[in-house]
BAFIMI-139694 format. One record per residue (C-alpha): residue number from 1; residue in three letters; x, y, z. Coordinates in nm, 3 decimals. Example, Ala and Ser with C-alpha at 12.3 -4.5 7.8 and 13.67 -1.06 7.14 Angstrom:
SITE_lumfi_koldren_x_y_z
SITE_1_Ala_1.230_-0.450_0.780
SITE_2_Ser_1.367_-0.106_0.714
// end
This chain:
SITE_lumfi_koldren_x_y_z
SITE_1_Met_-0.002_0.002_0.011
SITE_2_Ile_0.117_0.364_-0.070
SITE_3_Ser_0.220_0.532_0.257
SITE_4_Glu_-0.012_0.814_0.340
SITE_5_Lys_0.274_1.090_0.297
SITE_6_Tyr_0.217_1.069_-0.077
SITE_7_Ile_-0.161_1.098_-0.071
SITE_8_Arg_-0.198_1.484_-0.078
SITE_9_Thr_0.064_1.441_-0.396
SITE_10_Ile_-0.130_1.217_-0.543
SITE_11_Asp_-0.435_1.409_-0.494
SITE_12_Glu_-0.249_1.708_-0.648
SITE_13_Ala_-0.113_1.500_-0.948
SITE_14_Thr_-0.441_1.358_-1.024
SITE_15_Trp_-0.622_1.713_-1.032
SITE_16_Ser_-0.397_1.839_-1.252
SITE_17_Leu_-0.400_1.523_-1.511
SITE_18_Ile_-0.798_1.592_-1.524
SITE_19_Ser_-0.725_1.950_-1.588
SITE_20_Arg_-0.476_1.913_-1.896
SITE_21_Ala_-0.711_1.642_-2.054
SITE_22_Glu_-0.889_1.835_-2.321
SITE_23_Asn_-1.199_1.572_-2.281
SITE_24_Pro_-1.227_1.468_-1.874
SITE_25_Arg_-1.464_1.290_-1.966
SITE_26_Arg_-1.660_1.414_-1.662
SITE_27_Leu_-1.455_1.197_-1.452
SITE_28_Ser_-1.373_1.282_-1.073
SITE_29_Ala_-1.012_1.229_-0.917
SITE_30_Ala_-1.179_0.921_-0.751
SITE_31_Asp_-1.219_0.763_-1.065
SITE_32_Leu_-0.891_0.789_-1.198
SITE_33_Gln_-0.678_0.732_-0.856
SITE_34_Thr_-0.702_0.381_-0.810
SITE_35_Arg_-0.581_0.370_-1.185
SITE_36_Ile_-0.276_0.583_-1.097
SITE_37_Val_-0.239_0.431_-0.751
SITE_38_Ala_-0.193_0.083_-0.916
SITE_39_Ala_0.050_0.234_-1.189
SITE_40_Leu_0.272_0.367_-0.901
SITE_41_Glu_0.314_0.096_-0.719
SITE_42_Lys_0.352_-0.136_-1.005
SITE_43_Tyr_0.629_0.113_-1.187
SITE_44_Leu_0.741_0.350_-0.951
SITE_45_Phe_0.741_0.218_-0.592
SITE_46_Lys_0.848_-0.147_-0.716
SITE_47_Asp_1.213_-0.027_-0.774
SITE_48_Asn_1.186_0.302_-0.524
SITE_49_Glu_1.054_0.262_-0.197
SITE_50_Asn_1.160_0.620_-0.114
SITE_51_Ala_1.053_0.823_-0.396
SITE_52_Ser_1.029_1.174_-0.366
SITE_53_Asp_0.736_1.401_-0.411
SITE_54_Ala_0.862_1.515_-0.724
SITE_55_Asp_0.899_1.184_-0.837
SITE_56_Val_0.563_1.102_-0.783
SITE_57_Lys_0.420_1.419_-0.970
SITE_58_Asn_0.674_1.358_-1.244
SITE_59_Phe_0.547_1.004_-1.334
SITE_60_Val_0.180_1.104_-1.283
SITE_61_Asp_0.238_1.425_-1.511
SITE_62_Glu_0.398_1.163_-1.806
SITE_63_Ile_0.024_0.975_-1.820
SITE_64_Arg_-0.131_1.049_-2.136
SITE_65_Ala_-0.465_1.210_-1.987
SITE_66_Asp_-0.698_1.196_-2.268
SITE_67_Asp_-0.635_0.841_-2.347
SITE_68_Leu_-0.652_0.714_-1.983
SITE_69_Cys_-0.997_0.923_-1.920
SITE_70_Leu_-1.113_0.776_-2.247
SITE_71_Ile_-1.013_0.451_-2.103
SITE_72_Ile_-1.189_0.483_-1.753
SITE_73_Ala_-1.492_0.616_-1.894
SITE_74_Cys_-1.557_0.327_-2.144
SITE_75_Glu_-1.501_0.126_-1.845
SITE_76_Lys_-1.759_0.316_-1.663
SITE_77_Gly_-2.005_0.255_-1.952
SITE_78_Asp_-1.985_0.556_-2.085
SITE_79_Glu_-2.132_0.485_-2.455
SITE_80_Thr_-2.029_0.840_-2.610
SITE_81_Ala_-1.662_0.722_-2.467
SITE_82_Trp_-1.713_0.385_-2.657
SITE_83_Ser_-1.809_0.536_-2.953
SITE_84_Asp_-1.520_0.768_-2.951
SITE_85_Leu_-1.297_0.491_-2.881
SITE_86_Val_-1.384_0.261_-3.157
SITE_87_Lys_-1.428_0.565_-3.425
SITE_88_Ser_-1.071_0.643_-3.343
SITE_89_Phe_-0.890_0.329_-3.303
SITE_90_Asp_-1.117_0.107_-3.537
SITE_91_Ser_-0.857_0.170_-3.821
SITE_92_Thr_-0.574_0.093_-3.596
SITE_93_Val_-0.704_-0.246_-3.446
SITE_94_Lys_-0.801_-0.353_-3.791
SITE_95_Ser_-0.462_-0.242_-3.935
SITE_96_Ala_-0.272_-0.497_-3.693
SITE_97_Ala_-0.568_-0.756_-3.744
SITE_98_Arg_-0.455_-0.749_-4.139
SITE_99_Arg_-0.096_-0.855_-4.040
SITE_100_Tyr_-0.209_-1.168_-3.864
SITE_101_Ala_-0.525_-1.256_-4.042
SITE_102_Lys_-0.517_-1.520_-4.364
SITE_103_Asn_-0.730_-1.281_-4.551
SITE_104_Ala_-0.997_-0.944_-4.500
SITE_105_Glu_-1.291_-1.160_-4.385
SITE_106_Asp_-1.006_-1.323_-4.078
SITE_107_Ala_-0.921_-1.000_-4.034
SITE_108_Glu_-1.249_-0.822_-3.941
SITE_109_Asp_-1.336_-1.138_-3.738
SITE_110_Leu_-1.009_-1.074_-3.527
SITE_111_Ala_-1.073_-0.722_-3.475
SITE_112_Gly_-1.435_-0.787_-3.404
SITE_113_Ser_-1.277_-1.048_-3.122
SITE_114_Ile_-1.061_-0.755_-2.970
SITE_115_Trp_-1.363_-0.518_-2.919
SITE_116_Ala_-1.506_-0.779_-2.789
SITE_117_Glu_-1.218_-0.834_-2.541
SITE_118_Leu_-1.202_-0.467_-2.463
SITE_119_Tyr_-1.576_-0.454_-2.373
SITE_120_Gly_-1.566_-0.708_-2.150
SITE_121_Leu_-1.809_-1.022_-2.218
SITE_122_Lys_-1.663_-1.232_-1.944
SITE_123_Arg_-1.707_-1.243_-1.623
SITE_124_Asp_-1.481_-1.343_-1.291
SITE_125_Ala_-1.617_-1.555_-1.002
SITE_126_Asn_-1.756_-1.274_-0.834
SITE_127_Gly_-1.985_-1.174_-1.129
SITE_128_Asn_-1.760_-0.863_-1.219
SITE_129_Val_-1.697_-0.787_-1.605
SITE_130_Lys_-1.336_-0.865_-1.707
SITE_131_Ser_-1.226_-0.619_-1.981
SITE_132_Lys_-0.839_-0.595_-2.086
SITE_133_Leu_-0.872_-0.229_-2.051
SITE_134_Ala_-0.813_-0.259_-1.673
SITE_135_Tyr_-0.464_-0.347_-1.814
SITE_136_Tyr_-0.364_0.015_-1.960
SITE_137_Ser_-0.213_0.242_-1.741
SITE_138_Gly_-0.164_0.555_-1.955
SITE_139_Arg_0.178_0.523_-1.983
SITE_140_Gly_0.217_0.437_-2.342
SITE_141_Ser_0.000_0.564_-2.668
SITE_142_Leu_-0.324_0.392_-2.626
SITE_143_Ala_-0.291_0.297_-3.044
SITE_144_Gly_0.019_0.144_-2.941
SITE_145_Trp_-0.146_-0.043_-2.659
SITE_146_Leu_-0.409_-0.149_-2.870
SITE_147_Arg_-0.192_-0.300_-3.149
SITE_148_Ala_0.002_-0.481_-2.877
SITE_149_Val_-0.308_-0.633_-2.755
SITE_150_Thr_-0.418_-0.730_-3.112
SITE_151_Asn_-0.087_-0.871_-3.148
SITE_152_Gln_-0.146_-1.081_-2.832
SITE_153_Leu_-0.489_-1.223_-2.907
SITE_154_Ala_-0.410_-1.317_-3.281
SITE_155_Val_-0.131_-1.538_-3.131
SITE_156_Asp_-0.360_-1.679_-2.843
SITE_157_Gln_-0.646_-1.747_-3.111
SITE_158_Phe_-0.376_-1.934_-3.309
SITE_159_Arg_-0.240_-2.145_-3.075
SITE_160_Lys_-0.680_-2.271_-2.944
SITE_161_Glu_-0.747_-2.326_-3.318
SITE_162_Ser_-0.402_-2.511_-3.405
SITE_163_Lys_-0.538_-2.758_-3.183
SITE_164_Phe_-0.827_-2.880_-3.399
SITE_165_Val_-0.722_-2.750_-3.735
SITE_166_Gln_-0.406_-2.707_-3.935
SITE_167_Ile_-0.355_-2.427_-4.172
SITE_168_Glu_-0.065_-2.360_-4.421
SITE_169_Glu_0.089_-2.076_-4.247
SITE_170_Ala_0.100_-2.266_-3.959
SITE_171_Arg_0.475_-2.269_-3.927
SITE_172_Glu_0.543_-1.939_-4.015
SITE_173_Phe_0.245_-1.826_-3.735
SITE_174_Glu_0.363_-2.037_-3.492
SITE_175_Asn_0.702_-1.879_-3.531
SITE_176_Leu_0.587_-1.575_-3.445
SITE_177_Ala_0.394_-1.762_-3.137
SITE_178_Asn_0.697_-1.842_-3.028
SITE_179_Glu_0.876_-1.477_-3.075
SITE_180_Ser_0.604_-1.305_-2.853
SITE_181_Ala_0.627_-1.545_-2.573
SITE_182_Ala_1.014_-1.548_-2.562
SITE_183_Asn_0.955_-1.136_-2.564
SITE_184_Ser_0.680_-1.158_-2.320
SITE_185_Glu_0.965_-1.361_-2.106
SITE_186_Asn_1.223_-1.127_-2.192
SITE_187_Ala_0.976_-0.827_-2.090
SITE_188_Lys_0.906_-0.989_-1.754
SITE_189_Leu_1.248_-1.005_-1.632
SITE_190_Val_1.290_-0.629_-1.725
SITE_191_His_0.899_-0.516_-1.585
SITE_192_Gly_0.809_-0.793_-1.400
SITE_193_Ser_0.435_-0.785_-1.575
SITE_194_Asp_0.237_-1.020_-1.821
SITE_195_Asn_0.053_-0.670_-1.918
SITE_196_Pro_0.077_-0.612_-2.318
SITE_197_Glu_0.129_-0.286_-2.276
SITE_198_Glu_0.472_-0.362_-2.130
SITE_199_Asn_0.563_-0.674_-2.319
SITE_200_Phe_0.504_-0.607_-2.658
SITE_201_Ile_0.489_-0.195_-2.735
SITE_202_Val_0.857_-0.141_-2.756
SITE_203_Lys_0.932_-0.422_-3.013
SITE_204_Gln_0.641_-0.360_-3.215
SITE_205_Thr_0.738_0.007_-3.279
SITE_206_Gln_1.087_-0.068_-3.333
SITE_207_Arg_0.997_-0.335_-3.576
SITE_208_Asp_0.718_-0.066_-3.731
SITE_209_Val_0.992_0.199_-3.789
SITE_210_Ser_1.254_-0.047_-3.937
SITE_211_Asp_0.982_-0.185_-4.201
SITE_212_Ala_0.911_0.177_-4.291
SITE_213_Leu_1.226_0.311_-4.312
SITE_214_Lys_1.353_-0.036_-4.546
SITE_215_Gln_1.029_0.067_-4.785
SITE_216_Ala_1.130_0.426_-4.743
SITE_217_Ile_1.466_0.370_-4.867
SITE_218_Glu_1.382_0.114_-5.154
SITE_219_Glu_1.164_0.379_-5.286
SITE_220_Leu_1.444_0.604_-5.363
SITE_221_Glu_1.619_0.656_-5.688
SITE_222_Ala_1.935_0.460_-5.715
SITE_223_Glu_2.144_0.777_-5.718
SITE_224_Asp_1.976_0.901_-5.375
SITE_225_Arg_2.036_0.540_-5.233
SITE_226_Leu_2.380_0.559_-5.346
SITE_227_Ile_2.436_0.930_-5.209
SITE_228_Leu_2.283_0.762_-4.856
SITE_229_Lys_2.533_0.486_-4.869
SITE_230_Leu_2.851_0.720_-4.950
SITE_231_Tyr_2.732_0.950_-4.670
SITE_232_Tyr_2.639_0.724_-4.399
SITE_233_Phe_2.801_0.382_-4.473
SITE_234_Asp_3.116_0.479_-4.658
SITE_235_Asp_3.163_0.802_-4.447
SITE_236_Leu_3.249_1.028_-4.710
SITE_237_Lys_3.217_1.429_-4.693
SITE_238_Leu_3.002_1.580_-4.913
SITE_239_Lys_3.289_1.760_-5.128
SITE_240_Asp_3.404_1.380_-5.189
SITE_241_Ile_3.059_1.236_-5.289
SITE_242_Gly_3.015_1.563_-5.557
SITE_243_Thr_3.349_1.441_-5.684
SITE_244_Val_3.232_1.088_-5.760
SITE_245_Leu_2.915_1.202_-5.871
SITE_246_Gly_2.996_1.490_-6.097
SITE_247_Phe_2.882_1.772_-5.921
SITE_248_His_2.958_2.051_-5.695
SITE_249_Glu_2.962_2.026_-5.281
SITE_250_Ala_2.681_2.265_-5.251
SITE_251_Thr_2.506_2.055_-5.446
SITE_252_Ala_2.566_1.743_-5.297
SITE_253_Ser_2.454_1.912_-4.976
SITE_254_Arg_2.100_2.008_-5.129
SITE_255_Lys_2.082_1.659_-5.222
SITE_256_Leu_2.139_1.509_-4.918
SITE_257_Val_1.891_1.718_-4.713
SITE_258_Arg_1.613_1.675_-4.977
SITE_259_Ile_1.642_1.300_-4.929
SITE_260_Gln_1.622_1.338_-4.554
SITE_261_Thr_1.356_1.509_-4.600
SITE_262_Asn_1.220_1.266_-4.847
SITE_263_Val_1.260_0.984_-4.621
SITE_264_Arg_1.150_1.125_-4.322
SITE_265_Lys_0.821_1.202_-4.465
SITE_266_Ser_0.789_0.851_-4.649
SITE_267_Val_0.842_0.715_-4.299
SITE_268_Glu_0.587_0.883_-4.131
SITE_269_Arg_0.342_0.802_-4.437
SITE_270_Ile_0.412_0.428_-4.386
SITE_271_Leu_0.352_0.436_-4.056
SITE_272_Gln_0.023_0.594_-4.092
SITE_273_Thr_-0.091_0.403_-4.428
SITE_274_Arg_0.052_0.052_-4.360
SITE_275_His_0.078_0.022_-3.961
SITE_276_Gly_-0.192_0.264_-3.850
SITE_277_Trp_0.005_0.458_-3.655
SITE_278_Gln_-0.190_0.819_-3.602
SITE_279_Gly_-0.026_1.132_-3.686
SITE_280_Glu_0.046_1.246_-3.303
SITE_281_Glu_0.165_0.917_-3.260
SITE_282_Val_0.414_0.920_-3.504
SITE_283_Ala_0.569_1.211_-3.451
SITE_284_His_0.582_1.125_-3.073
SITE_285_His_0.760_0.794_-3.088
SITE_286_Leu_1.005_0.904_-3.374
SITE_287_Ala_1.108_1.220_-3.122
SITE_288_Asp_1.138_0.964_-2.840
SITE_289_Ala_1.326_0.755_-2.998
SITE_290_Ala_1.571_1.041_-3.130
SITE_291_Ser_1.583_1.168_-2.763
SITE_292_Lys_1.654_0.818_-2.619
SITE_293_Leu_1.937_0.790_-2.869
SITE_294_Gly_2.072_1.121_-2.755
SITE_295_Val_2.070_1.244_-3.131
SITE_296_Asn_1.840_1.415_-3.356
SITE_297_Phe_1.636_1.280_-3.602
SITE_298_Glu_1.894_1.306_-3.879
SITE_299_Lys_2.150_1.102_-3.693
SITE_300_Met_1.897_0.819_-3.611
SITE_301_Leu_1.821_0.829_-3.974
SITE_302_Ala_2.213_0.750_-4.033
SITE_303_Ile_2.168_0.506_-3.767
SITE_304_Phe_1.895_0.328_-3.904
SITE_305_Val_2.041_0.347_-4.250
SITE_306_Val_2.364_0.163_-4.165
SITE_307_Ala_2.158_-0.100_-3.997
SITE_308_Ala_1.927_-0.153_-4.382
SITE_309_Leu_2.224_-0.155_-4.554
SITE_310_Val_2.391_-0.420_-4.328
SITE_311_Gln_2.048_-0.596_-4.407
SITE_312_Asp_2.099_-0.578_-4.764
SITE_313_Val_1.825_-0.310_-4.848
SITE_314_Phe_2.054_-0.166_-5.085
SITE_315_Gln_2.077_-0.489_-5.318
SITE_316_Thr_1.950_-0.310_-5.633
SITE_317_Gly_2.281_-0.307_-5.801
SITE_318_Val_2.402_0.083_-5.705
SITE_319_Leu_2.668_-0.104_-5.468
// end
């Protein structure tokens, strides 16, 4: 149990969270505090029993206010909140479902199962509704968490169905299941949790960004790919690149800036159209990834380009 010395700080932080939500869904501090206290116990106090009031405040300040208010309102049976949730994130769920389904019909069925799990069609021994919404803490993006839940349910459903029927993609999908299980075990070692938000979201985000970058690079003209290789992998200066390709250093500089801009725009587009990311989520994750590496986006691009090169993304005859 959280010490009484933190109660006032938690109260103030909770009210602050409500005040910064664009749509607090008519929720009170009491509606949110149970979830916030649970998150504090699980993520902050578990490893730091002597956390300061500032630590508590900073933790709560990082919670996504609108996403958490939306989820808790749904749990409380707010039909408007449910309508907003489905309207805002149905495309995200369906996009994630399509990655694991054999066809469009199966993808629709999987997406429907996700919403059923979130709505809570099951009850526990005491008759209380069981919903996966209870796992969302507000610490990560709601869209990313929903993709993680979709991944987990897809694996669970496959394992159940595979006991009775064998499908052509069984081996490939079972490999995915084994990989997901391994990721889950690794996450438990770090987080001590079987929360799908914690187990899948980081891995899935990295995979989506990597896939988007590979596609963005593959879409470039041959000369643009060569410039990236020479600059990022071969570590040539712009002057030397200009000499190799027959133009002035200033031209090489302008070309590189244009390529960087085009790649970033392509990555953002692919993350939204292919992976179902939302605009705000794209900007947040790319900035967050660069921040954690202690670099700007262009430097992060360099890291990914080199990684892509090692993975033979540039196998187009320009090397």
